N, C-alpha and C positions, 0 to 999 in steps of 0.2 A: 638718359632713354635707357644708356648700357650700366646703369650702373641699380637702376629700377630692375633691369632684368634678370640681372648680377643677384638683388636682393630677392625677389621672387622664386630664380631657381633655388638658391640656400634656402628660403624657409621652405618650399615642396621637398626639399631633400629629408630637412629636420624633420618635418610633419609622414614622410613614408619611415625613415629607420626611427620615430616614435611610433607609428601604428605597429612597427613589426615588431619591437620592444613590449610595447602593449602585449599584442597577439602572446608572444613568448611566455611573459607572465602566467596571460588569465590559462595559458595550457597547463602552465605550472602546478599553477595553484588546484585546479578542477583536477589535474593528477591526483594532487597527493591530498586532496579532501576524498574522493573517490578509493584510496589505498587505507585513508584512516576508517571510513565508513563501514570498509568490507573488516577490517579488524575490530573494531568495538562492534558492532551488531554480530559475528559470527558470518558476516553472508559468504554461500558459496561461491559467489563468483563478483568480480569488483564492478560495482553500479557503474552507472555514466552520469556526470556533473557535469551541469553547463553553468554559467555563470555570463550572464545576458548584461545586454547595457555597455557603451563604450564612453568615453576608454573605461578600463578595469583598475589601472594604477590612480587614480581617483578618486576611484568606489573603494579601494583598499587602503587608501592613506587617509580616507574618513569614515574607513572601520561603518560602513554602510553599504551593503551590495542590494539593487533595486529589484532582481529576480535571478533567480537560481535553480534549476530543474534538475529533478533524480529522479533516475530510470535503472529499474534493477528486477533483477529472477532472484531464485531462490529465496525469500523473507521468509520467514516461518511461521506455521500456526497450529496449534496445540486443539486437543482436544481429548480428555481422560488420558494425559499423559505420552499420546498417540503424536508424531511432530508432520505434519506436512508442508508441502511446498505452493507458493503463492506465488504467481508468474504475471508479469505487466506491469508491474506496480512502478507509476508513476506519480511525483511529484510535484509540485509549483509553490515555492518560497517566495514572497514577497517582504520586503522590505527589511531582508537580513541584517541584523546589528551584530559586530563582532567587537569582541572586549575578552578581557583577561590576555593578555598579550597573543590576539588570533587564536587563545584556546578553546575558547566561548563562542554558542554563536546561537541567535537566539530574532525566529523571523514573527515580525507582528503577523501577518498572516497567511493560513496555508491549506493547499488543496490537493489532490490526486483521487488517483483509483487502484486497484489491485482485480487479480483475476484468479481463483483458484478453479481450475477444471474437477472434472466429476469423480474421475481416476483419484485424484488426491484427497479429495471430499468423502472417498469414500472408504479411504485411509483413514478419516475420522471417526469415523464411522462407529456405533457398537462393532463387536463381531458377528458376522455373515450378515453386515447388512450392506446394500449397494445402491448408490445416488446414480443418480442419469435425470435428463430431461425430457419432460413430458410428451412434449412437443406442442403443437397446435397453438402457437406463439405464445406459449407462458411468459409471464414477467417476475411472475413473484413466487414459479409452484416447480417443485420439484418432484419427480416417482422415488418412491424406497421399496425396494422388492427383497427380497429373504424367507426364511422361516419361521416359523415360531408354533411350537408342538406339534411339530412334525405336519406343519397346515403349510400350504405355500402365501405369504403375503406379498398382495403390491397394493398400497395406497398413496395417494398423496400428498405431499407435506410441502406447509405454509411453510416462503422462509423470509425472514424479516430479521433487523438490528436491534439486539434488545436493548432497552431504555436504559442509560446507569442508576438512575432514579429507583429502577427495579430491585436492584441490592445484588442485581449479577457484575460479574468481572467485566473490565471493561474494553471496548473492543468486541466485544461478543456477537456471535452469529446466532439464533434460534431457529430451528426446525422442528416442525410441530405437526404432525397431523391430522387433518382437517377433519376425516373422519375416520372411526375405524369399525371393522366386520364386524355385522350383529353376532356372528359366532361365536366370538370373545368380548362384545361387549352382556351378551346377554346371559354370559357365566360369572358374569362381574368379573373380569379379566382385563379391563381397560387401563388401571392405572400401572398393573406388571408392565402389559405390551406397550404402553409408553415409553417405559425403561427401557425396554428395547431399543424402539424403532425411535423416539425425539434425542435430542443432542444440541450439543451450544459448542462448537467450535470457534475457539478464541484467538484474534489474531496478534500475535506480538512482533517484540523488538521494532513497535512501532515509537517515535520519539514524544516524547514528554508535551501532553498539550494537543494532541493527534486523535481524533476520535473516529469510528466510523458514521455516517452520516446515512444513506442508504442501502441496501442491494440489491441488485437486480438478475433474475435467471435467464440463461441463453441457452443456444445449442453449442458451445464452446464451455459452460461453466456459470459459475455464479461471479458477479462486477460487482463489489465494492465500490461506493466512494467516501470520502472522508474531509476531514477539515478541520479547523484548530484556530486559537488566536493564541501570541505570547509561544511559541511550539520551539521548544528546547532541542537543538540538530545536537549540540554538541555542548561538554564541559557543563 
């Protein structure tokens, strides 16, 4: 009985040591991955990387991670050469395969969300145009305000994700005015006015294979969801 108790104690101690080593290893791996992501993608802040599942060491040895999460601010979006910041970027990556000496990582499946507030979205708009939330519980509409030919302008604009089949750049959001004032359309100025108020910001720095799927408007900004398969994370 005494020998059995000793054996049990030894097993428990070894288990605690293994868990400790495993947690240290996953911490180091998460920190290294975050540093590399910040450097390679030019992010303003180091993202938070989480490697889920236990034990980590056996996952690393098999070169396959069950679930990895990435959260970051400072992801870039561009429109007409203007850069804006995307906040609350979060991605869930599943069945991440490591190869080429751990320098390449590919996720079988990935999903996530990101938010652009209206102040940043205004930076991506044409000069003199402001973007805001119209209220009323709108989920696919924003308000565009500004001036055109010396006349104050305020219209509702539909927000949507541009289909890749349309020939537009990937990961593009479209803001398209639903209706224009008759004072302009009656003069045949619709096309010129749309050139002023319709625009298409594009999210950049997303991993290869990851694409926008939906966009939703709210009081704090527009939230986009994205997903993809065979998403290349590095290498």
